[in-house]
Every structure is written in C-alpha cells, then in structure tokens.
C-alpha positions as CSV (number, residue, x, y, z in Angstrom):
1,M,68.2,86.1,113.1
2,G,70.4,86.9,109.9
3,T,73.6,86.3,108.7
4,F,75.4,89.2,107.1
5,L,78.9,89.9,105.8
6,I,81.3,92.7,106.7
7,T,84.0,93.8,104.8
8,G,86.7,95.8,107.3
9,A,85.2,94.5,109.9
10,T,88.0,94.5,112.6
11,S,88.1,98.0,113.5
12,G,86.3,101.6,113.2
13,I,82.9,101.7,111.4
14,G,83.0,98.1,110.4
15,R,83.6,97.0,113.9
16,A,81.0,99.0,115.1
17,V,78.2,97.7,112.9
18,A,79.7,93.8,113.3
19,L,79.0,94.6,117.1
20,Q,75.8,96.2,116.8
21,L,74.4,93.6,114.3
22,S,75.8,90.7,117.0
23,E,74.3,92.3,119.7
24,K,70.8,92.1,118.2
25,G,71.6,88.3,117.7
26,H,72.6,88.0,114.1
27,H,75.7,86.1,112.9
28,V,78.3,87.8,111.2
29,F,81.3,87.2,108.8
30,G,83.9,89.9,109.1
31,I,86.7,90.1,107.1
32,G,89.5,91.5,107.7
33,R,93.4,91.0,107.8
34,D,94.5,91.3,110.9
35,E,94.4,87.9,113.0
36,A,94.5,89.4,116.5
37,R,91.7,92.4,115.8
38,G,89.7,89.3,114.3
39,A,89.9,87.3,117.5
40,A,89.2,90.5,119.4
41,L,86.2,90.8,117.5
42,E,84.9,87.1,117.9
43,A,85.5,87.6,121.5
44,D,83.5,90.9,122.0
45,S,81.1,89.4,120.0
46,N,79.9,86.7,122.3
47,G,80.3,84.1,119.4
48,Q,78.1,85.4,116.9
49,A,80.9,87.1,115.0
50,T,83.0,84.6,113.0
51,F,86.3,86.2,111.6
52,V,87.9,85.1,108.2
53,R,91.2,86.6,107.1
54,C,91.2,88.0,103.7
55,D,93.3,90.6,101.6
56,L,90.7,91.9,99.6
57,T,93.5,93.0,96.9
58,S,94.3,88.9,96.4
59,S,91.7,87.7,94.3
60,E,92.8,83.9,95.4
61,D,91.8,85.2,99.1
62,I,88.6,86.5,97.9
63,D,88.1,82.8,95.9
64,R,88.9,81.6,99.4
65,L,86.5,83.5,101.2
66,F,83.5,82.5,98.9
67,I,84.7,78.9,98.9
68,H,84.8,78.8,103.0
69,L,81.0,80.5,102.9
70,K,79.8,78.0,100.6
71,E,81.7,75.0,102.8
72,Q,79.7,76.7,105.5
73,G,76.4,76.8,103.7
74,A,75.8,80.5,104.6
75,T,73.1,82.0,103.3
76,L,73.5,85.8,103.4
77,N,70.7,88.4,104.3
78,G,73.2,91.3,103.6
79,L,76.9,92.7,102.9
80,F,78.7,95.9,104.1
81,N,81.1,96.6,102.2
82,N,83.2,98.9,104.5
83,A,86.8,98.3,103.6
84,A,88.4,101.1,102.0
85,T,91.8,103.0,101.7
86,F,92.3,106.7,101.4
87,G,95.9,105.8,99.4
88,R,99.0,108.3,99.4
89,P,97.2,112.1,99.4
90,G,98.4,114.1,96.5
91,T,97.1,117.4,94.2
92,P,95.4,116.2,91.2
93,E,98.2,117.4,88.6
94,R,100.4,115.1,90.5
95,L,98.6,112.2,91.3
96,T,100.4,109.0,89.1
97,H,98.5,105.8,87.5
98,E,99.3,104.1,90.4
99,S,98.3,106.4,93.0
100,Y,94.8,105.8,91.8
101,T,94.9,101.8,91.0
102,E,96.3,101.5,94.8
103,V,92.8,103.0,95.9
104,F,90.3,101.8,93.0
105,D,91.9,97.7,93.5
106,V,89.9,98.4,97.3
107,N,87.7,101.0,97.2
108,L,85.6,99.9,93.8
109,Y,87.5,97.0,92.4
110,A,86.9,94.8,95.3
111,L,83.8,96.1,96.7
112,N,82.3,94.9,93.1
113,T,84.0,91.7,93.1
114,V,83.2,91.1,96.7
115,T,79.3,92.2,96.0
116,Q,79.3,89.9,92.4
117,R,80.4,86.6,94.4
118,A,77.8,87.6,97.1
119,I,74.9,87.5,95.0
120,P,74.4,83.8,94.3
121,L,74.2,83.4,98.3
122,F,71.8,86.6,98.9
123,D,68.6,85.4,100.3
124,H,65.0,87.0,98.5
125,G,65.2,90.7,100.0
126,A,68.8,91.0,101.1
127,S,70.1,94.4,101.4
128,V,73.8,95.7,100.4
129,V,75.5,99.0,102.0
130,N,78.4,100.6,100.8
131,N,80.3,102.8,102.7
132,A,81.1,105.8,100.0
133,A,81.8,108.9,101.7
134,I,80.7,112.6,101.6
135,V,84.1,113.0,99.8
136,G,83.2,112.5,96.1
137,H,79.5,113.2,96.9
138,V,79.4,116.8,98.4
139,K,83.3,117.5,99.4
140,F,86.5,117.5,97.1
141,P,89.2,117.8,98.8
142,P,92.0,118.8,96.3
143,M,94.8,116.1,98.1
144,L,92.2,113.1,97.9
145,A,91.1,113.4,93.8
146,H,91.8,109.6,93.7
147,Y,89.7,109.2,96.9
148,A,86.6,111.1,95.7
149,A,86.5,109.7,92.2
150,S,86.7,105.9,93.9
151,K,83.7,106.7,96.1
152,A,81.7,108.9,93.7
153,A,82.3,105.5,91.6
154,V,80.4,103.7,94.3
155,I,77.7,105.8,94.6
156,A,77.2,105.3,90.9
157,L,77.8,101.4,91.3
158,T,75.6,101.3,93.9
159,K,72.7,103.1,92.5
160,T,73.5,101.0,89.1
161,F,73.0,97.7,90.9
162,A,69.9,98.7,92.7
163,H,68.5,99.4,88.9
164,R,69.2,95.9,88.0
165,M,68.2,94.1,91.1
166,K,64.7,95.6,90.8
167,G,64.4,94.7,94.4
168,K,65.2,91.5,94.6
169,V,68.2,92.8,96.6
170,R,68.8,96.0,97.6
171,F,71.2,98.6,97.2
172,N,72.2,101.6,98.9
173,A,75.4,103.8,100.0
174,V,76.2,105.8,103.3
175,C,78.1,108.8,102.6
176,F,79.6,109.5,106.3
177,G,81.4,112.6,107.5
178,P,84.3,112.8,109.2
179,I,84.2,109.8,111.8
180,D,86.8,109.1,114.9
181,T,88.5,106.0,113.7
182,P,92.0,104.8,113.3
183,L,92.3,105.3,109.6
184,S,91.1,109.0,110.1
185,H,93.5,109.8,112.3
186,K,96.2,108.2,109.8
187,L,94.9,110.7,107.5
188,Y,95.1,114.0,109.5
189,G,98.8,112.9,110.4
190,G,97.6,111.5,114.1
191,E,94.7,111.6,116.1
192,A,95.8,114.7,117.9
193,K,95.7,116.8,114.6
194,F,92.6,114.7,113.7
195,K,90.7,116.1,117.2
196,E,92.2,119.6,116.6
197,A,90.9,119.5,112.5
198,M,87.4,118.4,113.8
199,N,87.1,121.7,116.6
200,H,85.1,123.3,113.5
201,H,82.3,120.8,113.4
202,F,78.9,122.1,114.4
203,R,79.3,120.3,117.6
204,G,83.2,120.2,118.1
205,H,84.0,116.7,117.1
206,A,83.4,114.1,115.3
207,A,81.3,111.1,115.3
208,L,82.3,107.7,117.0
209,P,81.7,104.4,115.0
210,E,79.2,103.4,117.4
211,E,77.3,106.6,116.9
212,V,76.6,105.4,113.1
213,A,76.3,101.9,113.3
214,P,73.1,102.1,114.3
215,V,72.3,103.4,110.6
216,V,74.0,101.0,108.4
217,E,72.2,98.2,110.9
218,F,68.8,100.2,109.6
219,L,69.5,99.4,106.1
220,L,70.7,96.0,105.9
221,T,67.4,94.9,107.8
222,D,63.9,94.5,106.9
223,A,63.3,98.3,108.9
224,S,64.2,99.8,105.8
225,T,62.7,97.8,103.0
226,Y,61.2,100.7,101.2
227,I,64.9,102.5,100.8
228,N,66.5,101.1,97.7
229,G,68.7,103.2,95.2
230,Q,70.1,106.0,97.8
231,A,73.1,107.5,99.0
232,I,72.5,108.7,102.2
233,T,74.7,111.4,104.0
234,V,75.5,111.0,107.5
235,D,77.7,113.4,108.7
236,G,75.9,115.7,111.9
237,G,75.5,118.5,109.6
238,Y,79.2,118.6,108.7
239,T,78.7,119.8,104.8
240,L,76.4,122.4,105.9
241,S,79.4,124.5,106.7
C-alpha cells in the first residue's frame, strides 16, 4: 500500500479523496487548518489518515510539515494539491494587486512550494495530481479573473513539472466542474443558491465530492502509469452547455 499527502484534506474533494485512499488501505497525511475536522478525518479513516495542521500561506508551517514528514520517515507515493481559495469576486478592471496575491498565495505559490518540498520524499514513479478547474481552462467567469488566472497557471506548472521530471514522477491536473462543497456554496452565496444555479446542469445538480474522488485516486496510483502531463476535465458535460 502507498503513502499519500493531501492538502485541503478536511473537507470537500480533499476529504473524499483521503477517505477513498484510506478505504483501499493506503496511508494518508491530511493537511488542513481545522483541528476538529482533522480529528474527524482521522476517526472516519479507521486510523489510516494522519492529520497534520498546516496553514499553507505560512512558510514556517510548511517547514514544520516537512520536518514532521522526514521525522516520520515518510516516503510518498503521491501528492494531491487540493487546497485553494476563490478569493473575493470582482470584475477584472477592479481587482486589486492584493486580491490577486490572496488567491495566488494559496492556489499557485503554496502548491509550488509543497511540490518542491515533496519531491525529495517521492518514491520512483510517484504521482502528483493538481486540482485545477474548468475555470481558467475552458470557462472564464467575469467575476473570477484572479481565480481563473491562478488555475490556468496551475495547469501550466503541471505540464512544466511533467516535462522536467520525464516520467520519474508523473504530474496531471484535474479540471473539475461544479462540485457540491462548502467552498462552492460560499461562492454562490449559500447552499440554496448553489443548488438553484445547478438546475441548468445536464443532470440537474452538481457532483458530490465522493463521485469525483475515484478519478483522483486513479491518477495517483499505478492504474494510470501512462497518463502524464495532462489536464483532464471532469464536469459531467457542464462545459458543453
């Protein structure tokens, strides 16, 4: 069985992937900020997940994370860079430098730092999956220019790392459509408004995190050894409409 590192592991897609891997007998280091949610993740994983508190906007926290992993003698078979923020929506002509920095600090810079720090811990043939989005790939909402730009950069970084590592470590991005998570609810102004907006989806509702977690598991494991440097859309046909 493998060992995997997941950022943003205490809710939404990250939690679903952590539990999916745990159910298959893998060990997961789940990264997040909320200790209560971290404890719940550990309990629900039957001891297969270990929560590590880390604020990804803090270089000191990231340092402590990797000191902890080295002290544990961890060898990683994969990394799921899942943590992200939408930031504060605004039209592109009004978004400030600070608005971009808030989003890029988490969505790109922290992702890059965690990846760089994880590389020495990777086993040969390890896999990195980056949570990109249809936003910045095939959709460009006028109120989310900073988020779209950060996710477009994630896809570019994914492909660049894949080229650099030449198969020793695989890198792929997953571009999710709307997923029914607390973060999505917040973006839409509440769960009720999110569900109302999803009525126009082909099937009338967004995916649950548990529906898309198997895609990430597939890309993280040896089941997908010939997939490398790709940005894969998983949206239930949402971008066709």
